[in-house]
N, C-alpha and C positions, 0 to 999 in steps of 0.2 A: 550431084545427082539428087533428083527429087525422091521423096519417100514413096511416091506411087511407082516410080521406076524400080525401086527396091522391092516392092511387093510383086511387081511384074516379073522381076528376075527370079524370085523364089517360086512363083506360080508356074513359070515355065519349066521348073526343075522339080515340081512336086512328085511326079512319077518316079524320077530318079532317086529322090530322097526316100520315097516309100520303098523302093527296091533295096536301098541300103538298110532301112529299118528291118525289112524282112531278113536280110543277111545277118543282122545282129541278133534278132529274136530267135532265129533257128540254130543258133549256137548256144546251147544251154549252159548257164553259168551260176549254179547254186553256190552259196557262200562257202560251203564246206569242201568243194571239189577243187583242190589246188591245181591239178594238171589241166583241167578245163579252163580255169581262171587264167592261168599263165599263158595258155595258148591264145585265149581271147585278148589278153593284154598285148601280145605280139601283133595280133590282127589289127587292133585299134592303133597301135603305134605306127604300123605301116600306112594306114589310111591317113593319119594325121601328118605324117611326113609328106605324103603326096599332096596334102592341102597346104604345105609350105611351112609347117611348124618344125622347130627343133624339139626332138623327143628323147626323153630319158625313161627307161624302165627301171623302177626302183624295186630291188629284190626284197622279198619278205619270206622268212623261213616257214612260219606257221600258217600263213594265209596266202591268198593270191598276190601276185606282184601288182604294184601300183604304176600308173602311167602319168608322167608329167610332160606337158607340151608347152613350149613358149613360142609366141608368135610376135615377130618384130618386123612389121612392114616398114618400108621406106616412107619417110615423111619429110617435108621441108626442113632442112637444117638438122635433121635427126633429133629434134627436140624431145620426141617421145621416149627415147632411151634413158633420159635422165628423170623421167616421171615414174612415180610409183605404178606398178602394174595393176591391171584389173585381174581379179581372180575368179575363174569359173569353176564351180564344184559339180562333179558328176560322180556317180558310182555305177559300176557295171555288174555287180553281183545281184542276184534275184533270190526270192524266197521259193522259187519253183524247183522241185527235184528233177533230176535227170529222168527222162521218159515222159515228161509232161506234154511234149509236143505230140505224142501219140493220141492224147485225149483232148488237147487244146492246140490244134494246128494253127499256124498263121493263116488268116483269111480276111477278106474284106467283104462286108455284107452290102446289101442293096442301099442301105442308108449312108454308106460311105464311112463306116466304122471298121477300123482294122484291129483284129484280135490277135493275141498270142501271149505266151508266158513272159511277163516282165515288160511288155510293150509300153505300158503307161508309166511304170515305175521300174527303170526309167530308160530302157534301151532306145526309145525314140529320141530322147534328149541327146544321146551320144551322136546320132546322125545329125541332129539339128546343129550342134556345136561344130561338127566337121564342115557342114555346108556354109555356115556363117563365116568360118575362116576362109573357105574357098572363095566366097563372095568378096571378102575384103581384098584378097589377092587378085581375083579376076577383074574387079572394078576399080582397083587401085584406090581404095577408100582411105582417107587420111585419119588413121586412129590417133588420138591424142596421147596414148600411152601403150606400152606393151601389154600383151594378154597372156596370162598363165592359166592353163587348164589342168586340173587334177581329175583323173578318173581312177577311183579307188575300188578296192575289191571286197570291202567288209562292212559297208554301211548298214546292211540289213541285220548284222549281228552286233551292232553297237560301235563299230569303227575302232576296235581294240588296237589294230596296228597302224591305222591311218590318222588317228586323232593328232598325234604329235606333228606329223607332216602337214596336216591341214592348218594347224595353229601357227606353225613356223611360217608357212606361206602367207597366211592372213596378216601376220604382224607387220609385214612390209608391203602390204597391198593397199591401194586406195579405197577399194570397195570389193564386195563379194556378191556374185550372182550365183544362186543355187538352182540347178536345173531339175529339181524335184517336180513331180506332177502337181498341177494346180488343183485348187478346189473346184467343185462342179461349176461349169460355165466359164472356166478359165480364170477364176479369181486367184490373185496372187496372195501369198502367205506372208503376213507381217507379224504374226505371233504364233509361237509354238510352245506347248507345255514342255517343261523339262521333266525328266523321268529318272527314277531310281529303282533299283532292285535289291531286296534284302531277303535274307533267310533267317527265320527264327527257329532255334533249336531248343527243345525242352527236355530235360532229364528228370524223370521221376524215380519210382522204385517199384520193381515187379513184386507181385504177390498173387497167390491163388485167389481168384475172384469169388469162389464159393466157400473156401475153408477159412481164410484169414484176410479178407479184403482190407481190414483196418490197418494191416501192416504195409499196405501198398500206398504209393503216391501216384495217382494217375496223370501221366503226361498229357493224355488226351483231354482230361477234364481241365487241366491247366491251359491247354491250347484253346479250349472253348472260351475260357475267360479272356485270353489274350486276343482272340479273333474279335470279340465284341469290343474290346478296348481299341484295337487297331482301327476298326471301321468307324469308331466314334471320332477319329481324327479328321475324317472327311468334312470339308466345308464346301458344299455345292455352290453357295453364293459367290465364293471366291474362285470356284473352279478347281479346288484342290481335292484330290481323291486318294484314298488308300484302299487297295483291293487285295485280299488274301485269295489268290487264285489257285493254289495247289496246297493240299494238306496230306500228310502221311503220318501214320503212327500205329503202334501196337503190333502184336504178333498173331494171337488167337483170341477168341472172344472170352475165354475163361481165365485170362491172365490180365491183371491190372497193368496197363501199358507203362513201360519204363521209358519210352522215348517217343517223341513226336516232333514233326517239323512243319513249318509253313513257309511258302514262298509268297513274297509281298511285292506288289507294284505300287509305286508312288508317282503322282503327277501333280504339277503346279505351274501356274502361269507366270509367277514371279519368283525371284530368288529369295525374297523375304518369306514367302510361303514354303518354298523348298526347305529353307533352314528350319522353319517351324516343324515340318513333318519329320525331318531327319532327327531333330532333337527329341521329338515325341517317341519315335520308334526306338531310338537308342536308349531312351530313359525307361523303357518297360521294366516293371518289377513283378516278381512272382506273386500270385494270389494264394496258392496252397502252401502251407508250412512244409518246408523241406524240398520243394520243387526248385530246380535251377533252370535259368534261361540264359541263352546267349544269342546275340544279334550280330550278324555279319553281312557285309554288302556295302553299298554306297550309291551315291548319285551318279548316274551315267552321263546324262546330258543336261547342261544347265538350261533354263528357260530362254527362249528367243523372245525378247521383249520389244515392244514397239519403239522404245527409245533408241534401239539400234537399227530399226527398219523404216520408221515413219518418214524421215526426210528423204531417204532414197526412193521410197514409194511415191511420194509427191512429185519428185523429178520424173520418175518413170511414167506416172500418169500423164504428165504434160507431154512427154515424148510420145507416148502412145496415142495421144489425141492427134498428133501430126500424121499418124498412120490410119486415122479413122477409128481408133480403138477406144472404148470407154472402160479403162481398167478399174477393177474393183479390188478391195482387200478383205481378208478374213483371217481367222485363226484356226488351228487344229490341235488336237490333243497329242498327235504323234510328233516325234522328234526327227531331226535331220542333222546333217553336218553343219548346217547353218546355225544351229544352236551354239556350236563351239565358237564360231567366228563372231556372232553377235555378242556373246558373253565377254569377248575381248574388247568390245567397243568399236569393232570395225563395221562400218555401214554395210548392211546385209539385206538382200532381197531374195525371197524364196518363192518357189512355185512357178518357175518360168518355163516349164516343160509344155508339151503339146496337150491341149485340153482333151479330156476323155473321162473315164470313170472306171471304178472297179479294181483299184490297186490290190494285188494279192488275192483276188477273187476270180471265180470261174468266168465272169463276164468282163474281165480286164480288157480295155480297148482305148484307142485314140480316135479322134475325129480327123479324118484325112484332110478335109478341106481347110482345116485351120493350121495346117503345117506352114504355109507361106507367111501368115500373119505373125506366128510366133518366131519364125526365123528372122523376119524383118524387124520385129521388136527387139530381139537380142542384138542384131546388128546395129540398130539405131541407138540402143543403150551404150554400146561400146564406142560409138561415134561421138556421143554427146556428153557422156559422164566423165 
C-alpha cells in the first residue's frame, strides 16, 4: 500500500473518527473521579476489542483503572511475535471538573476546529490510536512487531499509580510513542523538563508582637529569607527554575508567627541540573537563630532529554516526508509519561497527537482536517520502526 492510499483511507473516515472523539469528550473524566474513570476504561476496552486488540483492565484501588491493549496482527511466518513490541502511551484523565461540558460543549467552528474539555489533551489521541489499529486490521498491514497500548487514568496528577506499569512495559519495548498533544503547528516533542515538588516547613516561636516581640522567632521572616534563597537557584540560561508558588503562615497580625510553609516547583532540562536543584533545596539552612526548617518532597518526573529522542525523531522525520509532512521538533517545560521511559534509555518520541492548541484552557481545540495525517503518521511509524 502506498502512503497516499493510507492518507486516503483516514480521510474517508475523518467524520467517523471525529464522531468517536465527540463520544469520548462528552464522557467527563477528571483525575479524581474513580467511578467515571472506571466506566470510561470499560468503554475504551470495548472499543479496542472491536478493533482487534487483546485487552486487559488493570484494577487500581485509589485511582481509575488502567487499560492495556495488545495487538498481534498476522504476518508472514509470525516473525513479529518474537520481536520486542512497540509501546504507545495514552492517558484518559483530564483536568476538567464534572460539569465543564455545560460551559464548554463539544462543537466544531467554521474554521474546522473542534472544541471540548480534554479534546487536545488528549481524548482525540485515544480515537486516533483506535482507528490506527482498525486500519492495520482492515488493510492487513504487515507490522514488524506487536503493539502494546497503555491508556492510564492518572497522568494529569503525576502518574502515581501508573508509573510502575509504564516503566515495566517500557523495559521490554523497542521504542515508545507518546500520544500527548504536539506543540503549536504539530511540532513533535523531543525534550521535556523534569519536575519536582517540595514543601518547606518552618518552625519559629510565637510571642506577642507588641509586648515582647524579642521573645519570638518569626517563621514568616525566616520564610522570606528562604524564598529569596530558593529563587536564587534559578538559572535561566540553563532553563532551570525554582518557583515558590504557595506560601502560608501565621495566625493573626499581632502574634509573631510560629509556623510557615512554602510549596516549591522545580524544573530542569537535564538530570545534572535536576540533581543540582534537589541538592540546593535539601541543603537549605535557617538564617534566624532558633528557627528550624524541614524540607520534604522529591523529583516527580525525570527530564526527557534528546539523547533518548533524537534518533527516533530523525527516523520519524524521514517517514513523515513520505507522507508529505515536514516534521519539526521542539521542547516544553511540562512533563509527560514519556519522561519516565526516556529516563530508562528507551527510544521515546512525544507529541504525536492531533494538532491544536489550548491544553487545559478555555479555547482547547484540535484541527479536524489534520486528523488523517496524524493517523497516517502513527500507522507509518508502526510499519517502519
